[in-house]
C-alpha positions in Angstrom: 0.1 -0.1 -0.2 2.8 2.5 0.7 4.5 1.7 -2.4 1.4 2.4 -4.2 0.8 5.8 -2.5 4.6 6.9 -3.4 3.9 6.1 -6.8 0.7 8.2 -7.2 2.7 11.0 -5.1 5.5 11.0 -7.5 3.0 10.8 -10.4 1.4 13.8 -9.3 4.2 15.9 -8.4 6.1 15.5 -12.3 5.6 18.8 -14.3 4.3 18.6 -18.0 6.7 18.3 -20.6 7.4 21.2 -23.1 7.3 21.1 -26.7 10.3 19.0 -28.2 10.8 16.7 -25.0 10.3 13.2 -25.4 7.2 11.6 -24.6 5.2 8.4 -24.3 1.8 9.7 -23.7 -0.1 13.0 -24.4 -0.7 13.0 -20.6 3.2 13.8 -20.1 2.9 17.0 -21.9 2.2 20.4 -21.2 -1.8 21.6 -22.2 -2.3 21.8 -25.7 0.4 19.5 -26.6 -0.2 15.9 -28.0 2.6 12.9 -27.9 3.2 12.6 -31.2 5.3 10.2 -33.6 8.5 11.7 -35.3 9.4 10.0 -38.6 12.6 9.1 -40.4 12.5 8.3 -44.1 14.9 5.9 -45.9 14.1 6.2 -49.3 10.6 5.3 -49.6 10.2 3.7 -46.3 8.8 5.7 -43.1 9.8 4.3 -39.7 8.8 6.2 -36.3 12.0 6.8 -34.3 10.6 8.3 -31.2 7.7 10.6 -29.8 7.7 14.1 -28.9 5.5 16.8 -27.2 4.3 18.8 -30.1 1.1 19.7 -32.4 0.2 19.0 -35.8 0.7 21.2 -38.6 0.0 22.3 -42.1 3.2 24.5 -42.9 6.1 25.9 -41.0 4.4 29.2 -40.1 1.7 26.7 -38.2 4.6 25.9 -35.7 5.2 29.4 -34.8 3.3 29.5 -31.5 5.7 26.7 -30.4 8.9 29.1 -31.0 11.2 29.6 -34.2 13.2 26.7 -33.7 10.0 24.5 -35.1 9.3 23.7 -38.4 6.6 21.3 -40.2 7.7 17.8 -41.0 6.1 14.8 -42.5 5.4 11.8 -40.5 4.5 8.2 -41.4 0.8 8.9 -41.4 -1.1 12.2 -43.3 -0.4 14.4 -40.5 2.4 16.6 -40.0 4.1 17.4 -36.9 6.0 20.3 -35.6 9.6 19.4 -34.6 12.7 21.4 -33.3 15.3 21.9 -35.6 17.7 23.7 -33.5 19.1 23.9 -29.7 
């Protein structure tokens, strides 16, 4: 019972992750962000190589609310995702 109470306390005390942070679920991310797949293309093959707190986009300007270091990238689905391109 003590372990369960400790686990719940740790889970409640963690801070939401900002845009560009690695995540495993949307609940890990700041409000308004989702945990979305990051794609890597090799020829015509697409592989999801990780997940990041982000938003979907249509073009680079639609990523502007996340900061100037974010650009719009294709994914392995029809959605596009804002990804961080700098430090």
